[in-house]
Structures are given as C-alpha cells and as structure tokens.
C-alpha positions as CSV (number, residue, x, y, z in Angstrom):
1,M,-0.1,0.3,-0.2
2,G,1.4,3.5,-0.7
3,R,2.3,6.3,1.4
4,R,-0.2,8.2,0.5
5,K,-3.2,5.4,0.9
6,E,-1.8,4.2,4.1
7,I,-2.3,8.2,5.3
8,Y,-6.2,8.2,4.1
9,R,-6.4,4.6,5.8
10,V,-5.3,6.3,9.3
11,T,-7.0,9.3,8.9
12,L,-10.4,7.5,7.8
13,A,-10.2,5.4,10.9
14,G,-10.0,8.4,13.2
15,G,-12.6,10.5,11.2
16,A,-14.9,7.2,12.0
17,V,-14.4,7.4,15.8
18,N,-15.0,11.6,15.4
19,V,-18.4,11.4,14.0
20,L,-19.5,9.0,16.5
21,L,-18.1,10.9,19.2
22,L,-19.5,14.2,17.9
23,V,-23.4,12.7,17.7
24,V,-22.9,11.0,21.2
25,K,-21.5,14.3,22.9
26,F,-23.7,16.4,21.2
27,V,-26.6,14.5,22.0
28,A,-25.4,14.1,25.9
29,G,-24.5,17.4,26.3
30,I,-27.9,18.9,24.9
31,A,-29.8,16.5,27.0
32,C,-28.0,16.7,29.9
33,H,-27.8,20.5,29.7
34,S,-23.5,20.1,30.2
35,A,-21.8,23.0,28.3
36,A,-18.3,21.1,29.0
37,M,-19.6,18.2,27.2
38,V,-21.2,20.2,24.6
39,A,-17.9,22.4,24.3
40,D,-16.2,18.8,24.0
41,A,-18.6,17.9,21.2
42,V,-17.3,21.0,19.2
43,H,-13.8,20.0,19.6
44,S,-14.8,16.6,18.4
45,L,-16.6,18.5,15.4
46,S,-12.8,20.2,14.8
47,D,-11.4,16.9,14.4
48,F,-13.4,15.5,11.9
49,I,-13.3,18.8,10.1
50,T,-9.1,18.2,10.7
51,D,-9.6,14.9,9.3
52,V,-11.1,15.9,6.1
53,I,-8.5,18.5,5.8
54,V,-6.0,15.9,6.0
55,L,-7.3,14.0,3.3
56,V,-7.5,16.7,1.1
57,F,-3.9,18.3,1.3
58,V,-2.2,14.7,1.5
59,H,-4.0,14.2,-2.2
60,I,-2.5,17.8,-2.9
61,S,1.4,17.1,-1.1
62,G,1.4,13.3,-2.9
63,K,1.6,14.6,-6.5
64,P,4.8,14.6,-8.2
65,R,6.5,17.5,-9.3
66,D,5.3,19.5,-12.3
67,K,6.1,23.0,-14.4
68,S,4.9,25.4,-11.8
69,H,6.2,23.6,-8.6
70,D,9.5,22.2,-9.0
71,Y,10.2,20.8,-5.5
72,G,7.3,18.8,-5.7
73,H,3.8,19.9,-3.8
74,G,5.2,18.5,-0.1
75,K,4.2,22.3,1.4
76,Y,0.9,21.3,1.1
77,E,0.9,19.1,4.3
78,T,2.7,21.5,5.8
79,L,0.1,24.1,5.2
80,A,-2.8,21.4,6.5
81,T,-0.4,21.3,9.7
82,T,-1.0,24.6,10.2
83,L,-4.6,24.4,9.6
84,I,-5.1,22.4,12.0
85,G,-3.4,24.3,14.4
86,V,-5.8,27.3,13.9
87,A,-8.8,25.5,13.7
88,L,-7.6,24.1,17.1
89,L,-7.0,27.7,18.3
90,A,-10.4,29.1,17.4
91,V,-11.7,25.8,18.6
92,A,-10.2,26.8,22.0
93,I,-10.7,30.0,22.0
94,G,-14.6,29.6,21.9
95,I,-14.6,26.7,24.7
96,V,-12.7,29.3,27.1
97,Y,-14.9,32.6,26.1
98,G,-18.1,30.4,26.7
99,G,-16.8,28.9,30.0
100,L,-16.0,32.2,31.4
101,E,-19.1,33.4,30.7
102,K,-21.4,31.3,33.1
103,I,-18.1,31.3,35.6
104,V,-19.3,35.3,35.3
105,A,-22.7,34.1,35.3
106,W,-22.6,32.1,38.3
107,A,-20.4,34.7,40.3
108,R,-23.1,37.2,39.7
109,G,-26.0,34.7,41.4
110,A,-27.2,32.7,38.6
111,Q,-28.4,29.4,38.8
112,L,-26.7,26.8,36.6
113,V,-28.5,23.7,35.4
114,A,-26.1,20.6,36.5
115,P,-25.8,18.3,34.1
116,G,-26.9,15.0,33.9
117,L,-25.3,11.4,34.1
118,P,-25.7,10.6,30.6
119,A,-23.0,13.4,29.6
120,L,-20.7,11.8,32.2
121,W,-20.6,8.0,30.9
122,A,-20.0,10.0,27.3
123,A,-16.7,11.7,28.2
124,L,-16.0,8.6,29.7
125,L,-16.1,7.0,26.6
126,S,-14.4,9.5,24.7
127,V,-11.4,8.9,26.5
128,V,-11.0,5.6,26.5
129,L,-11.6,5.8,22.5
130,K,-9.5,9.0,21.7
131,E,-6.8,7.8,23.5
132,A,-7.0,4.7,21.4
133,V,-7.2,6.3,18.5
134,Y,-4.1,8.5,20.0
135,R,-2.0,6.0,20.1
136,Y,-2.6,3.6,16.7
137,T,-2.2,7.6,14.8
138,I,0.9,8.3,16.5
139,R,2.4,5.4,15.9
140,E,1.2,5.4,12.1
141,S,2.3,9.2,11.7
142,R,6.1,8.3,12.5
143,R,5.9,5.1,10.4
144,L,4.8,7.0,7.7
145,N,7.1,10.3,8.5
146,S,4.4,12.8,7.9
147,P,3.8,15.6,10.2
148,A,-0.2,16.0,9.3
149,V,-0.6,12.9,10.3
150,A,1.0,13.7,13.5
151,A,-0.8,16.9,14.0
152,N,-3.7,15.1,13.6
153,A,-2.7,12.3,15.8
154,W,-2.3,14.9,19.1
155,H,-5.4,16.6,17.5
156,H,-6.9,13.1,19.1
157,R,-4.8,13.1,22.5
158,S,-5.8,16.3,23.0
159,D,-9.6,15.4,23.2
160,A,-8.9,12.8,25.1
161,L,-7.3,15.4,27.4
162,S,-10.4,17.4,27.2
163,S,-12.4,14.5,28.3
164,I,-11.0,13.7,31.4
165,G,-11.0,17.3,32.4
166,T,-15.0,17.3,31.0
167,A,-16.0,13.9,33.0
168,V,-14.3,15.3,36.6
169,G,-15.9,18.6,35.8
170,I,-19.1,16.9,35.0
171,G,-18.8,14.2,37.9
172,G,-17.9,17.0,40.5
173,A,-21.3,18.5,39.4
174,I,-23.1,15.8,39.2
175,F,-22.1,14.2,42.8
176,L,-21.3,17.1,44.7
177,G,-24.7,18.7,45.0
178,Q,-26.4,22.2,43.2
179,R,-23.7,24.7,44.5
180,W,-21.1,22.7,43.1
181,A,-22.3,23.2,39.4
182,V,-20.1,25.6,38.3
183,L,-17.6,22.6,38.0
184,D,-19.2,22.0,34.7
185,P,-17.9,25.4,33.2
186,V,-14.7,25.6,34.8
187,A,-13.6,22.1,33.5
188,S,-14.7,23.6,30.1
189,V,-12.0,26.8,30.4
190,V,-9.4,24.4,31.8
191,V,-9.5,22.1,28.9
192,G,-9.2,25.0,26.6
193,G,-6.8,26.5,27.9
194,F,-4.5,23.2,27.9
195,I,-6.1,23.3,24.1
196,I,-4.8,26.7,23.2
197,K,-1.3,25.2,24.3
198,V,-1.2,22.3,21.8
199,A,-2.8,24.8,19.3
200,A,0.5,27.0,19.7
201,G,2.6,23.9,19.0
202,L,1.2,23.0,16.1
203,L,1.3,26.9,15.1
204,L,4.9,27.6,15.3
205,G,6.1,24.8,13.8
206,G,3.6,24.7,10.9
207,I,4.5,28.4,10.2
208,G,8.1,27.7,10.6
209,D,8.5,25.3,8.1
210,L,6.2,27.7,5.7
211,M,8.8,30.0,6.4
212,E,11.6,28.1,5.4
213,Q,13.0,27.8,8.8
214,S,16.2,25.3,9.4
215,L,16.1,21.7,10.3
216,P,16.7,21.3,14.1
217,D,20.7,21.7,15.1
218,D,21.2,17.8,16.2
219,V,20.1,16.9,12.3
220,E,22.3,19.7,11.1
221,R,25.2,18.6,13.0
222,E,24.1,14.8,11.8
223,I,25.3,16.1,8.6
224,L,27.8,17.2,8.7
225,Q,29.5,14.4,10.5
226,M,28.2,12.1,8.2
227,V,29.8,14.1,5.0
228,S,33.0,14.5,6.9
229,Q,33.6,10.9,7.3
230,V,33.5,10.0,3.6
231,T,36.8,9.6,2.1
232,G,38.4,12.2,-0.4
233,V,36.0,14.8,1.5
234,S,37.0,17.7,3.5
235,S,35.2,20.9,5.4
236,P,31.7,20.7,4.1
237,H,30.8,24.1,5.0
238,D,27.8,26.7,3.8
239,L,24.8,24.2,4.8
240,R,21.5,25.0,4.4
241,T,18.2,23.0,5.8
242,R,14.4,23.0,5.3
243,R,11.6,21.0,5.1
244,I,9.2,20.3,1.7
245,G,6.2,18.8,3.2
246,S,7.6,15.8,5.0
247,H,11.3,15.3,3.0
248,Y,14.1,17.4,3.9
249,A,15.9,19.6,1.7
250,I,19.9,19.7,2.0
251,E,22.4,21.7,0.3
252,L,25.8,22.4,1.3
253,H,29.7,22.6,0.0
254,I,32.4,19.9,0.4
255,R,36.4,20.4,-0.7
256,M,38.0,17.7,-2.5
257,D,41.5,17.9,-3.7
258,G,41.9,19.8,-7.0
259,N,43.7,17.6,-9.4
260,I,41.2,14.7,-9.4
261,T,39.2,14.4,-13.0
262,L,35.6,15.6,-13.2
263,R,34.4,12.4,-13.3
264,E,35.7,11.6,-9.8
265,A,34.7,14.5,-8.3
266,H,31.2,14.0,-9.8
267,D,31.1,10.4,-8.4
268,K,32.1,11.8,-5.0
269,A,29.4,14.1,-5.3
270,S,27.1,11.4,-5.8
271,E,28.4,9.5,-3.1
272,V,27.5,12.0,-0.8
273,E,23.8,12.1,-2.0
274,A,23.2,8.8,-1.8
275,L,24.7,8.5,1.9
276,L,22.2,11.4,2.8
277,R,19.2,9.8,0.8
278,D,19.8,6.7,2.2
279,R,19.8,8.4,6.1
280,Y,17.0,10.7,5.5
281,G,15.0,8.9,2.6
282,E,14.8,8.5,-0.6
283,D,12.5,12.1,-1.2
284,T,15.0,14.0,-0.1
285,H,16.0,16.9,-1.7
286,V,19.9,17.0,-2.0
287,A,21.9,19.8,-3.7
288,V,26.4,19.3,-3.3
289,H,28.6,22.6,-4.3
290,V,32.1,21.1,-5.0
291,E,35.1,22.8,-4.2
292,P,38.6,22.6,-4.8
293,L,41.3,22.4,-1.4
294,K,42.6,25.4,-0.7
295,S,45.9,25.3,-1.5
296,E,48.4,25.7,2.0
C-alpha cells in the first residue's frame, strides 16, 4: 500500500471515531444541560474537520513535481498542519469564552443547571476511544513520517485530555450538589487552556516550515558529521536545510583535491548525495557544490 493510501486509511479510521463521538457528545451535552460536554462535542467536530483537511492536502502533496512546482507539492502537507493548528486554536478560544461567560453568570448569582449522568458516561467513553485513536495515529505518523498525521494525532490526544477534564467537571457537578454546578464550565475553561497550548505548538511548527525554518541543530550536526566521514571529502560548509512537507531539503558545499578528474569529483558528490538519501529518505532533496581544497 502506498504512503498516501496509508495516510488515508489512518485518517479515515480516526474520522469514523470522531463522527461517532461528536453525535454522542452533542446529544448528551444538550440533553443533559452540560456546557463542558457541548464544548467537548465542538472539539470532536473540529477533529472531524481536520481529518477532512488532512485527506485533501495529503492528496495534493502526493502529486509529483511539475512545471510550476519544481520541488513538488510537499508544502501543502505543511499547510494542512498549520490549518489544523488554526482550527484547534479557534475552537479552544470558543470553549474558554463560553466557559467564562457561565462562570461570571454564576458569580453574579445565576443558578446553573447541574448536568445529567449520561454526560459523564459520554465523557468517559470519549477518553477511552480518543486515547486509543491517538496511540494508533501517532505510531502510524512516525512510520509514515507525516507531520500532518502527527498533528492530527495530537488533536486526538487533546480531545482525550479534554474529555478527562470534562469528566472531572461533570462528575463534580453531579455528585457534589447544586452549589458545585459551576465545576462544569470551570472544566471547559481548563480544557480550553490546554488546547490553546497544543494549538500554539502546531502553529509554530507549521509556520516555521512554511517560512523555510532550518532543520533542528542536532540534525544539521549529524549531516555535517556524516559528510565529513566520506573518504576524500573535507570541510563541509555553507549548509542550508529546510523541510518540504515530510521530506528534507539539504544543500551544502564540500572540498576535494583539485587535481582529481571531473568524473571522480562527480562520483564523490553522488556518493554524498546517496549517503544522505539513505539516511533521510529517497525523496530527500540534496544539492552538493564541490570546491577544490585551498592551497597551503
């Protein structure tokens, strides 16, 4: 099965769980008068929307390079990751705002309705299912080396953690009595704050890649070390790196004996390219510029 089809399979599996949970949560939240559960339902809806985004953009990113995209379409996958972060941030802000409104109303003397028990069971079901989907999706994202799938996995995890907070708030509101009904919106605010943190991480990573951010320092050090160990090659320098979707782009200069033939220099540069592609994947973009050793 091709990489793109495997990403589809993983995303569709998560999407099916999201559809089930968003229906269960909306019904339980509305029927049981639980603001935290309705917020959790909206979170699941955002999960489903991001599943659709991943499917669309991975399809585009899998297209081969063409006349207008010399480096392929990998950036579309990075764009998908960024959009997931935007969607997650928007949902989180909405959750926090709604929860704060209810808390302020309670502080001014308003009587909040305690949620019903089915809302608690819905929250616990969400915790179990979303944690299972997270573990499956993050494992597959590493195997497929897909940042968009990894971002989607963390969206699943955030929903699982969201449901834990929701369960605590709903449980407290149910079992501690009417005066503690405020725990329901309090839980939604706490969960919303956590989701904002996750969304910020996804946004920073996605925007960094779109803005041509270099690869991490440890990866660049590894590249220079590997190239330095190639016989006949010395002084790798002017290293430039970036991500193109799930692939790396590496450009660097190396020095070799200026008296060797052009064929020998070409073969040695090809050896460097093959070494880097063997380490970072066949789709790694590698450009090697050869310079003669400086005379003493």
